[in-house]
DSSP file (Angstrom, degrees, kcal/mol; ACC not computed):
  #  RESIDUE AA STRUCTURE BP1 BP2  ACC     N-H-->O    O-->H-N    N-H-->O    O-->H-N    TCO  KAPPA ALPHA  PHI   PSI    X-CA   Y-CA   Z-CA
    1    1 A M              0   0    0      0, 0.0     2,-0.4     0, 0.0    71,-0.2   0.000 360.0 360.0 360.0 143.8  128.3   27.5  141.9
    2    2 A L  E     -A   71   0A   0     69,-3.1    69,-2.1     2,-0.0     2,-0.3  -0.885 360.0-156.8-106.2 141.2  128.9   28.5  145.4
    3    3 A F  E     +A   70   0A   0     -2,-0.4     2,-0.3    67,-0.2    67,-0.2  -0.903  14.8 177.2-123.9 147.5  132.4   29.5  146.5
    4    4 A E  E     -A   69   0A   0     65,-2.0    65,-3.3    -2,-0.3     2,-0.3  -0.983  22.5-135.9-146.1 134.7  134.2   29.6  149.8
    5    5 A C  E     +A   68   0A   0     -2,-0.3    16,-2.2    63,-0.2    17,-0.7  -0.727  32.2 169.4 -91.0 142.6  137.8   30.6  150.5
    6    6 A A  E     -AB  67  20A   0     61,-2.5    61,-2.9    -2,-0.3     2,-0.4  -0.946  30.4-127.9-147.3 164.3  139.8   28.5  152.9
    7    7 A T  E     -AB  66  19A   0     12,-2.6    12,-2.5    -2,-0.3     2,-0.4  -0.959  29.5-119.5-116.3 136.2  143.4   27.9  154.2
    8    8 A I  E     + B   0  18A   0     57,-2.2    56,-3.0    -2,-0.4    10,-0.3  -0.622  29.0 178.8 -76.6 125.5  144.9   24.4  154.1
    9    9 A T  E     +     0   0A   0      8,-3.2     2,-0.3    -2,-0.4     9,-0.2   0.711  66.7   2.0-100.0 -26.5  145.8   23.3  157.6
   10   10 A S  E     - B   0  17A   0      7,-1.3     7,-2.6    52,-0.1     2,-0.4  -0.978  55.7-154.7-159.5 151.5  147.2   19.9  156.8
   11   11 A V  E     + B   0  16A   0     -2,-0.3     2,-0.2     5,-0.2     5,-0.2  -0.996  24.8 156.5-128.1 127.3  147.9   17.7  153.8
   12   12 A S  E >   - B   0  15A   0      3,-2.7     3,-1.8    -2,-0.4     2,-0.6  -0.756  58.2 -39.0-135.9-173.8  148.1   13.9  154.0
   13   13 A K  T 3  S-     0   0    0      1,-0.3     3,-0.1    -2,-0.2    43,-0.0  -0.277 124.1 -27.3 -55.2 100.0  147.7   11.0  151.6
   14   14 A G  T 3  S+     0   0    0     -2,-0.6    41,-2.0     1,-0.1     2,-0.4   0.614 120.2 101.2  71.2  13.0  144.8   12.1  149.4
   15   15 A Q  E <   -BC  12  54A   0     -3,-1.8    -3,-2.7    39,-0.3     2,-0.4  -0.993  49.6-164.7-137.7 136.8  143.2   14.3  152.1
   16   16 A L  E     -BC  11  53A   0     37,-2.8    37,-2.8    -2,-0.4     2,-0.5  -0.945   9.0-153.2-114.3 136.6  143.2   18.0  152.7
   17   17 A S  E     -BC  10  52A   0     -7,-2.6    -8,-3.2    -2,-0.4    -7,-1.3  -0.956  23.3-171.8-106.4 129.0  142.2   19.6  156.0
   18   18 A L  E     -BC   8  51A   0     33,-3.5    33,-2.3    -2,-0.5     2,-0.4  -0.886  19.4-154.2-124.9 149.3  140.9   23.1  155.4
   19   19 A R  E     -BC   7  50A   0    -12,-2.5   -12,-2.6    -2,-0.3    31,-0.2  -0.993  29.9-117.6-122.4 129.1  139.9   26.1  157.7
   20   20 A S  E     -B    6   0A   0     29,-2.9   -14,-0.3    -2,-0.4   -16,-0.0  -0.363  14.9-158.3 -66.5 139.2  137.4   28.6  156.4
   21   21 A I  S    S+     0   0    0    -16,-2.2     2,-0.2    27,-0.1   -15,-0.1   0.868  73.5  77.2 -82.8 -40.9  138.6   32.1  156.0
   22   22 A R        -     0   0    0    -17,-0.7     3,-0.1     1,-0.1    -2,-0.1  -0.497  67.6-155.4 -74.5 138.1  135.2   33.8  156.1
   23   23 A G        +     0   0    0     -2,-0.2     2,-0.3     1,-0.1    -1,-0.1   0.803  67.5   9.9 -86.4 -31.3  133.7   34.0  159.6
   24   24 A S  S    S-     0   0    0      1,-0.1    -1,-0.1    17,-0.0     3,-0.1  -0.915  75.5-103.8-146.0 170.3  130.0   34.2  158.9
   25   25 A A  S    S-     0   0    0     -2,-0.3     2,-0.3     1,-0.1    -1,-0.1   0.859  97.0  -7.3 -67.7 -37.0  127.5   33.8  156.0
   26   26 A C  S  > S-     0   0    0      1,-0.1     4,-1.9    -3,-0.0    -1,-0.1  -0.955  71.7-100.5-153.3 170.2  126.9   37.5  155.5
   27   27 A E  H  > S+     0   0    0     -2,-0.3     4,-1.6     1,-0.2     6,-0.2   0.868 118.8  55.3 -65.1 -37.7  127.7   40.9  157.0
   28   28 A R  H  >>S+     0   0    0      1,-0.2     5,-2.7     2,-0.2     6,-0.8   0.906 108.2  48.9 -63.5 -40.2  124.3   41.2  158.7
   29   29 A C  H >45S+     0   0    0      4,-0.3     3,-0.9     1,-0.2    -1,-0.2   0.888 106.9  56.1 -65.2 -37.9  124.8   37.8  160.5
   30   30 A A  H 3<5S+     0   0    0     -4,-1.9    -1,-0.2     1,-0.3    -2,-0.2   0.843 109.7  46.1 -62.3 -33.1  128.3   39.0  161.6
   31   31 A R  H 3<5S-     0   0    0     -4,-1.6    -1,-0.3    -5,-0.1    -2,-0.2   0.528 117.7-113.8 -85.0  -6.9  126.6   42.1  163.2
   32   32 A G  T <<5S+     0   0    0     -3,-0.9    -3,-0.2    -4,-0.5    -2,-0.1   0.665  92.4 104.0  83.7  16.5  123.9   39.9  164.8
   33   33 A Q      < +     0   0    0     -5,-2.7    -4,-0.3    -6,-0.2    -5,-0.1   0.371  59.2  88.1-110.0   1.6  121.1   41.4  162.8
   34   34 A G  S    S-     0   0    0     -6,-0.8    -5,-0.0    -8,-0.1    -7,-0.0   0.213  99.9 -66.8 -87.4-153.1  120.6   38.6  160.2
   35   35 A C  S    S-     0   0    0      1,-0.1    -1,-0.0     4,-0.0    -6,-0.0   0.545  76.5 -95.4 -78.4  -8.7  118.4   35.5  160.1
   36   36 A G  S  > S+     0   0    0      3,-0.0     4,-2.3     4,-0.0     5,-0.2   0.341  92.9 119.8 107.9  -4.9  120.3   33.8  162.9
   37   37 A G  H  > S+     0   0    0      1,-0.2     4,-2.6     2,-0.2     5,-0.1   0.851  74.0  54.8 -61.1 -35.1  122.6   31.8  160.7
   38   38 A G  H  > S+     0   0    0      2,-0.2     4,-2.2     1,-0.2    -1,-0.2   0.892 108.3  47.9 -65.8 -39.8  125.6   33.5  162.3
   39   39 A V  H  > S+     0   0    0      2,-0.2     4,-2.2     1,-0.2    -2,-0.2   0.927 113.5  47.4 -65.9 -45.0  124.6   32.5  165.8
   40   40 A I  H  X S+     0   0    0     -4,-2.3     4,-2.6     1,-0.2    -2,-0.2   0.908 111.4  51.8 -63.4 -41.1  123.9   28.9  164.7
   41   41 A G  H  X S+     0   0    0     -4,-2.6     4,-2.6     1,-0.2     5,-0.4   0.896 109.4  49.3 -62.0 -40.6  127.3   28.8  163.0
   42   42 A K  H  X S+     0   0    0     -4,-2.2     4,-1.9     1,-0.2    -1,-0.2   0.896 113.8  46.0 -66.1 -39.5  129.1   30.0  166.1
   43   43 A L  H  < S+     0   0    0     -4,-2.2    -2,-0.2     1,-0.2    -1,-0.2   0.895 116.8  44.5 -68.7 -39.4  127.4   27.4  168.2
   44   44 A A  H  < S+     0   0    0     -4,-2.6    -2,-0.2    -5,-0.2    -1,-0.2   0.892 127.4  25.4 -73.6 -40.5  128.0   24.6  165.7
   45   45 A F  H  < S-     0   0    0     -4,-2.6    -3,-0.2    -5,-0.2    -2,-0.2   0.765  79.6-154.8 -99.6 -27.7  131.6   25.4  164.9
   46   46 A R  S  < S-     0   0    0     -4,-1.9     2,-0.3    -5,-0.4    -4,-0.1   0.944  76.3  -4.0  48.9  56.7  132.9   27.2  168.0
   47   47 A G  S    S-     0   0    0     -6,-0.2    -1,-0.2    -5,-0.1    -2,-0.1  -0.948 125.1  -4.7 132.0-153.2  135.6   29.0  166.0
   48   48 A Q  S    S-     0   0    0     -2,-0.3     2,-0.1    -3,-0.1   -25,-0.1  -0.611  76.9-113.0 -76.9 131.1  136.7   28.7  162.4
   49   49 A P        -     0   0    0      0, 0.0   -29,-2.9     0, 0.0     2,-0.3  -0.399  34.7-160.7 -62.9 136.5  134.9   26.0  160.5
   50   50 A T  E     -C   19   0A   0    -31,-0.2     2,-0.3    -2,-0.1   -31,-0.2  -0.867   9.1-174.4-119.5 156.0  137.1   23.1  159.4
   51   51 A L  E     -C   18   0A   0    -33,-2.3   -33,-3.5    -2,-0.3     2,-0.5  -0.995  15.4-149.3-149.6 140.3  136.6   20.5  156.7
   52   52 A S  E     -C   17   0A   0     -2,-0.3     2,-0.4   -35,-0.2   -35,-0.2  -0.969  21.5-173.9-112.9 129.0  138.5   17.4  155.6
   53   53 A L  E     -C   16   0A   0    -37,-2.8   -37,-2.8    -2,-0.5     2,-0.6  -0.951  24.1-134.0-124.5 141.0  138.2   16.5  151.9
   54   54 A N  E     +C   15   0A   0     -2,-0.4     2,-0.3   -39,-0.2   -39,-0.3  -0.849  36.7 171.2 -89.0 120.8  139.5   13.5  149.9
   55   55 A V    >   -     0   0    0    -41,-2.0     3,-0.7    -2,-0.6    83,-0.0  -0.956  37.8-137.4-131.9 150.8  141.1   14.8  146.8
   56   56 A T  T 3  S+     0   0    0     -2,-0.3     3,-0.3     1,-0.2   -42,-0.1   0.817 102.8  44.4 -76.8 -30.4  143.2   13.0  144.1
   57   57 A D  T >   +     0   0    0      1,-0.2     3,-1.6   -43,-0.1    -1,-0.2  -0.242  67.1 135.4-109.3  44.3  145.8   15.7  143.8
   58   58 A A  G X   +     0   0    0     -3,-0.7     3,-1.5     1,-0.3    -1,-0.2   0.792  64.5  67.0 -63.0 -28.3  146.5   16.5  147.5
   59   59 A N  G 3  S+     0   0    0     -3,-0.3    -1,-0.3     1,-0.3    -2,-0.1   0.669  89.0  65.9 -69.6 -14.8  150.2   16.5  147.0
   60   60 A T  G <  S+     0   0    0     -3,-1.6     2,-0.3     2,-0.0    -1,-0.3   0.565  93.1  75.6 -82.1  -7.3  150.0   19.6  144.8
   61   61 A F    <   -     0   0    0     -3,-1.5     2,-0.3    -4,-0.2    83,-0.1  -0.715  66.7-151.1-105.2 155.8  148.9   21.7  147.8
   62   62 A E    >   -     0   0    0     -2,-0.3     3,-1.8   -52,-0.0   -54,-0.3  -0.897  30.5 -93.6-124.1 153.7  150.9   23.0  150.7
   63   63 A V  T 3  S+     0   0    0     -2,-0.3   -54,-0.2     1,-0.2     3,-0.1  -0.447 113.2  24.6 -63.8 134.3  150.0   23.8  154.3
   64   64 A G  T 3  S+     0   0    0    -56,-3.0    83,-1.0     1,-0.3    -1,-0.2   0.314  89.6 137.2  91.9  -6.9  149.0   27.5  154.6
   65   65 A E  E <   - D   0 146A   0     -3,-1.8   -57,-2.2    81,-0.2     2,-0.4  -0.479  54.7-124.8 -75.0 141.6  148.0   27.9  151.0
   66   66 A S  E     +AD   7 143A   0     77,-0.8    76,-2.8    79,-0.6    77,-1.3  -0.735  36.5 176.5 -86.0 131.7  144.9   29.8  150.2
   67   67 A V  E     -AD   6 141A   0    -61,-2.9   -61,-2.5    -2,-0.4     2,-0.5  -0.885  26.7-131.5-132.3 163.4  142.4   27.8  148.1
   68   68 A E  E     -AD   5 140A   0     72,-3.1    72,-2.0    -2,-0.3     2,-0.4  -0.978  16.9-155.6-118.0 123.7  138.9   28.3  146.8
   69   69 A L  E     -AD   4 139A   0    -65,-3.3   -65,-2.0    -2,-0.5     2,-0.4  -0.802  11.4-169.3 -94.1 138.0  136.3   25.6  147.3
   70   70 A S  E     +AD   3 138A   0     68,-2.0    68,-2.3    -2,-0.4     2,-0.3  -0.994   6.4 179.8-131.2 140.4  133.4   25.4  144.8
   71   71 A V  E     -A    2   0A   0    -69,-2.1   -69,-3.1    -2,-0.4     2,-0.2  -0.989  37.5-102.9-137.5 141.7  130.2   23.4  145.0
   72   72 A D     >  -     0   0    0     63,-0.6     4,-1.6    -2,-0.3     3,-0.4  -0.489  28.1-140.2 -65.2 127.8  127.2   23.1  142.7
   73   73 A A  H  > S+     0   0    0     -2,-0.2     4,-2.2     1,-0.2     5,-0.2   0.835  98.9  57.5 -62.7 -35.2  124.4   25.2  144.2
   74   74 A S  H  > S+     0   0    0      1,-0.2     4,-2.1     2,-0.2    -1,-0.2   0.875 105.3  50.8 -66.3 -35.3  121.7   22.6  143.3
   75   75 A R  H  > S+     0   0    0     -3,-0.4     4,-2.2     2,-0.2    -1,-0.2   0.882 109.5  51.0 -67.8 -36.8  123.5   19.9  145.3
   76   76 A V  H  X S+     0   0    0     -4,-1.6     4,-2.7     2,-0.2    -2,-0.2   0.905 109.1  51.2 -65.5 -40.2  123.7   22.2  148.3
   77   77 A M  H  X S+     0   0    0     -4,-2.2     4,-2.3     2,-0.2    -2,-0.2   0.909 110.6  47.8 -64.2 -42.1  120.0   22.9  148.0
   78   78 A V  H  X S+     0   0    0     -4,-2.1     4,-2.2     2,-0.2    -1,-0.2   0.910 112.9  49.2 -64.0 -41.7  119.2   19.2  147.9
   79   79 A M  H  X S+     0   0    0     -4,-2.2     4,-2.4     2,-0.2    -2,-0.2   0.910 110.9  49.7 -64.4 -42.1  121.4   18.6  150.9
   80   80 A A  H  X S+     0   0    0     -4,-2.7     4,-2.0     2,-0.2     5,-0.2   0.904 109.5  51.6 -63.9 -40.9  119.8   21.4  152.8
   81   81 A A  H  X S+     0   0    0     -4,-2.3     4,-3.0     1,-0.2     5,-0.3   0.912 111.2  47.8 -62.0 -42.0  116.3   20.0  152.1
   82   82 A C  H  X S+     0   0    0     -4,-2.2     4,-2.2     1,-0.2    -2,-0.2   0.910 110.0  52.2 -64.1 -41.7  117.4   16.6  153.4
   83   83 A I  H  < S+     0   0    0     -4,-2.4    -1,-0.2     1,-0.2    -2,-0.2   0.858 118.7  36.2 -65.7 -34.4  118.9   18.1  156.5
   84   84 A Y  H  X S+     0   0    0     -4,-2.0     4,-1.1    -5,-0.2    -2,-0.2   0.878 121.1  43.6 -83.5 -40.8  115.7   20.0  157.3
   85   85 A L  H  X S+     0   0    0     -4,-3.0     4,-2.8    -5,-0.2     5,-0.2   0.841 104.1  61.4 -80.0 -33.3  113.1   17.5  156.1
   86   86 A F  H  X S+     0   0    0     -4,-2.2     4,-2.3    -5,-0.3     5,-0.2   0.944 108.2  42.6 -61.8 -49.2  114.6   14.3  157.6
   87   87 A P  H  > S+     0   0    0      0, 0.0     4,-2.6     0, 0.0    -1,-0.2   0.890 114.6  52.3 -63.6 -36.2  114.4   15.4  161.2
   88   88 A L  H  X S+     0   0    0     -4,-1.1     4,-2.4     2,-0.2    -2,-0.2   0.928 110.9  46.4 -63.7 -44.6  110.9   16.8  160.6
   89   89 A A  H  X S+     0   0    0     -4,-2.8     4,-2.6     1,-0.2     5,-0.2   0.897 113.1  50.0 -64.0 -40.1  109.7   13.5  159.1
   90   90 A A  H  X S+     0   0    0     -4,-2.3     4,-2.7    -5,-0.2    -2,-0.2   0.903 109.7  51.4 -64.7 -40.9  111.3   11.6  162.0
   91   91 A L  H  X S+     0   0    0     -4,-2.6     4,-2.3     2,-0.2    -2,-0.2   0.939 113.6  43.2 -60.7 -48.3  109.6   13.9  164.6
   92   92 A L  H  X S+     0   0    0     -4,-2.4     4,-2.4     2,-0.2    -2,-0.2   0.899 115.0  49.1 -67.0 -40.4  106.2   13.5  163.0
   93   93 A A  H  X S+     0   0    0     -4,-2.6     4,-2.6     2,-0.2    -2,-0.2   0.907 112.0  49.4 -65.1 -40.9  106.6    9.7  162.6
   94   94 A G  H  X S+     0   0    0     -4,-2.7     4,-2.7     2,-0.2    18,-0.3   0.904 110.9  49.5 -64.0 -41.4  107.8    9.4  166.2
   95   95 A A  H  X S+     0   0    0     -4,-2.3     4,-2.2    16,-0.2    -2,-0.2   0.918 112.8  47.4 -64.2 -42.7  104.8   11.4  167.4
   96   96 A G  H  X S+     0   0    0     -4,-2.4     4,-2.2     2,-0.2    -2,-0.2   0.910 113.8  47.1 -64.6 -42.2  102.4    9.2  165.4
   97   97 A A  H  X S+     0   0    0     -4,-2.6     4,-2.8     2,-0.2     5,-0.3   0.905 112.1  50.3 -66.2 -41.4  104.1    6.0  166.6
   98   98 A G  H  X>S+     0   0    0     -4,-2.7     4,-2.5    10,-0.3     5,-0.7   0.893 111.6  47.9 -63.9 -39.6  104.0    7.2  170.2
   99   99 A Q  H  X5S+     0   0    0     -4,-2.2     4,-1.3     3,-0.2    -1,-0.2   0.905 114.9  46.0 -66.8 -41.0  100.4    8.1  170.0
  100  100 A A  H  <5S+     0   0    0     -4,-2.2    -2,-0.2    -5,-0.2    -1,-0.2   0.889 119.3  40.0 -69.6 -38.8   99.5    4.8  168.5
  101  101 A L  H  <5S+     0   0    0     -4,-2.8    -2,-0.2    -5,-0.2    -3,-0.2   0.922 132.6  19.8 -77.1 -44.7  101.6    2.7  170.9
  102  102 A F  H  <5S-     0   0    0     -4,-2.5    -3,-0.2    -5,-0.3    -2,-0.2   0.709  84.4-141.8-103.1 -23.5  100.8    4.6  174.2
  103  103 A G     << +     0   0    0     -4,-1.3     2,-0.3    -5,-0.7    -4,-0.2   0.649  67.1  99.5  71.5  14.9   97.6    6.4  173.4
  104  104 A T  S  > S-     0   0    0     -6,-0.5     4,-1.8     1,-0.1    -1,-0.2  -0.895  79.2-123.2-129.8 160.4   98.8    9.5  175.4
  105  105 A N  H  > S+     0   0    0     -2,-0.3     4,-2.7     2,-0.2     5,-0.2   0.863 113.0  56.5 -68.5 -35.5  100.3   12.8  174.6
  106  106 A I  H  > S+     0   0    0      2,-0.2     4,-2.6     1,-0.2    -1,-0.2   0.909 107.6  48.6 -62.8 -41.9  103.2   12.1  176.9
  107  107 A G  H  > S+     0   0    0      2,-0.2     4,-2.5     1,-0.2     5,-0.2   0.896 111.9  49.3 -63.8 -40.5  104.0    9.0  174.9
  108  108 A A  H  X S+     0   0    0     -4,-1.8     4,-2.2   -10,-0.3   -10,-0.3   0.910 112.8  46.7 -65.4 -42.4  103.7   10.8  171.6
  109  109 A I  H  X S+     0   0    0     -4,-2.7     4,-2.4     2,-0.2    -2,-0.2   0.912 113.3  49.3 -66.5 -42.7  106.1   13.6  172.9
  110  110 A G  H  X S+     0   0    0     -4,-2.6     4,-2.3     2,-0.2    -2,-0.2   0.928 113.6  44.4 -62.6 -46.4  108.6   11.1  174.2
  111  111 A M  H  X S+     0   0    0     -4,-2.5     4,-2.6     2,-0.2   -16,-0.2   0.869 112.0  53.6 -67.6 -35.9  108.7    9.0  171.0
  112  112 A A  H  X S+     0   0    0     -4,-2.2     4,-2.3   -18,-0.3    -2,-0.2   0.919 109.7  48.4 -63.7 -42.5  108.9   12.2  169.0
  113  113 A G  H  X S+     0   0    0     -4,-2.4     4,-2.4     2,-0.2    -2,-0.2   0.914 112.3  48.0 -63.5 -43.7  111.9   13.3  171.0
  114  114 A L  H  X S+     0   0    0     -4,-2.3     4,-2.5     1,-0.2    -2,-0.2   0.914 112.4  49.0 -63.4 -42.3  113.6    9.9  170.7
  115  115 A A  H  X S+     0   0    0     -4,-2.6     4,-2.2     2,-0.2    -1,-0.2   0.884 110.9  50.9 -64.8 -37.6  113.0    9.9  166.9
  116  116 A L  H  X S+     0   0    0     -4,-2.3     4,-2.4     2,-0.2    -2,-0.2   0.922 110.7  47.5 -66.4 -44.2  114.4   13.4  166.6
  117  117 A V  H  X S+     0   0    0     -4,-2.4     4,-2.5     1,-0.2    -2,-0.2   0.912 112.4  50.2 -62.2 -42.3  117.5   12.5  168.5
  118  118 A A  H  X S+     0   0    0     -4,-2.5     4,-2.5     2,-0.2    -2,-0.2   0.883 110.1  50.9 -63.3 -38.2  117.9    9.4  166.4
  119  119 A A  H  X S+     0   0    0     -4,-2.2     4,-2.6     2,-0.2    -2,-0.2   0.925 111.1  47.1 -65.9 -44.4  117.5   11.5  163.2
  120  120 A F  H  X S+     0   0    0     -4,-2.4     4,-2.5     2,-0.2    -2,-0.2   0.908 113.1  49.2 -64.0 -41.0  120.1   14.0  164.3
  121  121 A Y  H  X S+     0   0    0     -4,-2.5     4,-2.6     2,-0.2     5,-0.2   0.924 111.4  49.6 -63.1 -43.9  122.6   11.3  165.2
  122  122 A T  H  X S+     0   0    0     -4,-2.5     4,-2.7     1,-0.2     5,-0.3   0.922 112.4  47.1 -61.4 -45.4  122.0    9.5  161.9
  123  123 A L  H  X S+     0   0    0     -4,-2.6     4,-2.6     1,-0.2     5,-0.3   0.913 111.9  51.2 -61.9 -42.3  122.6   12.8  160.0
  124  124 A H  H  X S+     0   0    0     -4,-2.5     4,-1.2    -5,-0.2    -2,-0.2   0.931 116.3  39.4 -61.8 -47.3  125.7   13.5  162.0
  125  125 A V  H  X S+     0   0    0     -4,-2.6     4,-1.0     1,-0.2    -2,-0.2   0.933 120.4  43.3 -70.7 -46.5  127.2   10.1  161.4
  126  126 A R  H  X S+     0   0    0     -4,-2.7     4,-1.5    -5,-0.2     3,-0.2   0.868 109.7  55.7 -71.2 -37.1  126.2    9.7  157.8
  127  127 A L  H  X S+     0   0    0     -4,-2.6     4,-2.4    -5,-0.3     5,-0.2   0.861 101.3  57.8 -66.9 -34.4  127.1   13.3  156.7
  128  128 A R  H  < S+     0   0    0     -4,-1.2     4,-0.3    -5,-0.3    -1,-0.2   0.883 115.5  36.3 -62.0 -37.3  130.6   13.0  157.9
  129  129 A R  H  < S+     0   0    0     -4,-1.0    -1,-0.2    -3,-0.2    -2,-0.2   0.716 127.0  36.9 -83.4 -22.0  131.2   10.0  155.6
  130  130 A F  H  X S+     0   0    0     -4,-1.5     4,-2.1    -5,-0.1     5,-0.3   0.664  89.6  85.7-109.5 -23.2  129.1   11.2  152.7
  131  131 A L  H  X S+     0   0    0     -4,-2.4     4,-2.7     1,-0.2     5,-0.3   0.899  93.3  40.5 -59.6 -53.6  129.4   15.0  152.4
  132  132 A D  H  > S+     0   0    0     -4,-0.3     4,-0.9     1,-0.2    -1,-0.2   0.802 116.1  51.6 -71.3 -26.6  132.5   15.3  150.2
  133  133 A R  H  4 S+     0   0    0     -3,-0.2    -1,-0.2    -4,-0.2    -2,-0.2   0.853 117.9  36.9 -75.3 -33.4  131.5   12.4  147.9
  134  134 A W  H  < S+     0   0    0     -4,-2.1    -2,-0.2     1,-0.1    -3,-0.2   0.888 118.4  45.7 -87.2 -41.2  128.0   13.8  147.3
  135  135 A L  H  < S-     0   0    0     -4,-2.7   -63,-0.6    -5,-0.3    -3,-0.2   0.755  90.0-151.8 -73.9 -22.9  128.7   17.5  147.1
  136  136 A L     <  -     0   0    0     -4,-0.9   -64,-0.2    -5,-0.3    -3,-0.1   0.941  16.8-164.8  51.4  58.4  131.7   17.0  144.8
  137  137 A P        -     0   0    0      0, 0.0     2,-0.4     0, 0.0   -66,-0.2  -0.440   6.6-145.7 -71.7 147.0  133.6   20.1  145.9
  138  138 A S  E     -D   70   0A   0    -68,-2.3   -68,-2.0    -2,-0.1     2,-0.5  -0.912   6.1-147.4-111.9 144.7  136.5   21.2  143.7
  139  139 A V  E     -D   69   0A   0     -2,-0.4     2,-0.4   -70,-0.2   -70,-0.2  -0.938  16.1-179.0-115.4 129.0  139.6   22.8  145.2
  140  140 A R  E     -D   68   0A   0    -72,-2.0   -72,-3.1    -2,-0.5     2,-0.2  -0.994  28.6-118.0-130.5 133.6  141.5   25.5  143.3
  141  141 A S  E     -D   67   0A   0     -2,-0.4   -74,-0.3   -74,-0.2     3,-0.1  -0.475  22.9-175.9 -70.9 134.9  144.6   27.2  144.4
  142  142 A L  E     -     0   0A   0    -76,-2.8     2,-0.3     1,-0.4   -75,-0.2   0.813  69.0 -20.1 -94.3 -42.5  144.4   31.0  144.9
  143  143 A S  E     -D   66   0A   0    -77,-1.3   -77,-0.8     2,-0.1    -1,-0.4  -0.978  49.1-126.8-160.5 160.1  148.0   31.7  145.8
  144  144 A A  E    S+     0   0A   0     -2,-0.3   -77,-0.0   -79,-0.2    -1,-0.0   0.507  82.6  98.2 -89.1  -5.2  151.0   29.9  147.1
  145  145 A R  E    S-     0   0A   0      1,-0.1   -79,-0.6   -79,-0.1    -2,-0.1  -0.620  81.1-112.4 -84.9 141.3  151.5   32.4  149.8
  146  146 A P  E     -D   65   0A   0      0, 0.0     2,-0.3     0, 0.0   -81,-0.2  -0.392  35.2-109.5 -65.0 148.9  150.2   31.6  153.4
  147  147 A V        -     0   0    0    -83,-1.0     2,-0.1     1,-0.1     5,-0.1  -0.616  37.8-102.9 -78.9 138.1  147.3   33.8  154.5
  148  148 A A    >   -     0   0    0     -2,-0.3     3,-1.6     1,-0.1     4,-0.4  -0.378  23.7-132.5 -61.4 136.0  148.2   36.2  157.3
  149  149 A E  G >  S+     0   0    0      1,-0.3     3,-1.0     2,-0.2    -1,-0.1   0.760 102.3  67.1 -64.4 -25.2  147.0   35.0  160.6
  150  150 A D  G 3  S+     0   0    0      1,-0.2    -1,-0.3     2,-0.1    -2,-0.1   0.682  95.8  57.3 -72.5 -13.7  145.4   38.4  161.5
  151  151 A R  G <         0   0    0     -3,-1.6    -1,-0.2     1,-0.2    -2,-0.2   0.636 360.0 360.0 -86.2 -14.8  142.9   37.9  158.7
  152  152 A L    <         0   0    0     -3,-1.0    -1,-0.2    -4,-0.4    -2,-0.1   0.475 360.0 360.0 -81.2 360.0  141.6   34.6  160.2
């Protein structure tokens, strides 16, 4: 299981909005010496990562409460493989289609770029609707006290 600490930012009918407490994946990334995941995370989230989850017991949580999210590691690995392999497959398929249709390298590059953009758009739209249902995260309360803002 993979774990992440978060603070609840809002509670509504069956839905929790959460903000991650941890700023980066690891200490090396926080210092700028890691694999680059910290840079990508900063560009993607532009601040603290937020997440909205559909949960059955949302009324038992309060705004400002610290919670722990847990997700099965094998599901995360499958999701990561899909996120990396789907755009790669689209890129190669687009390049092959462009070469077959236009017979030039420019056509292949253009079609590959269009296929890549379409793949990213598809992932963006589908993942928003699909992520919490497929990953099946569980939310567990850590404390009823709000987290101090200086730790965020």
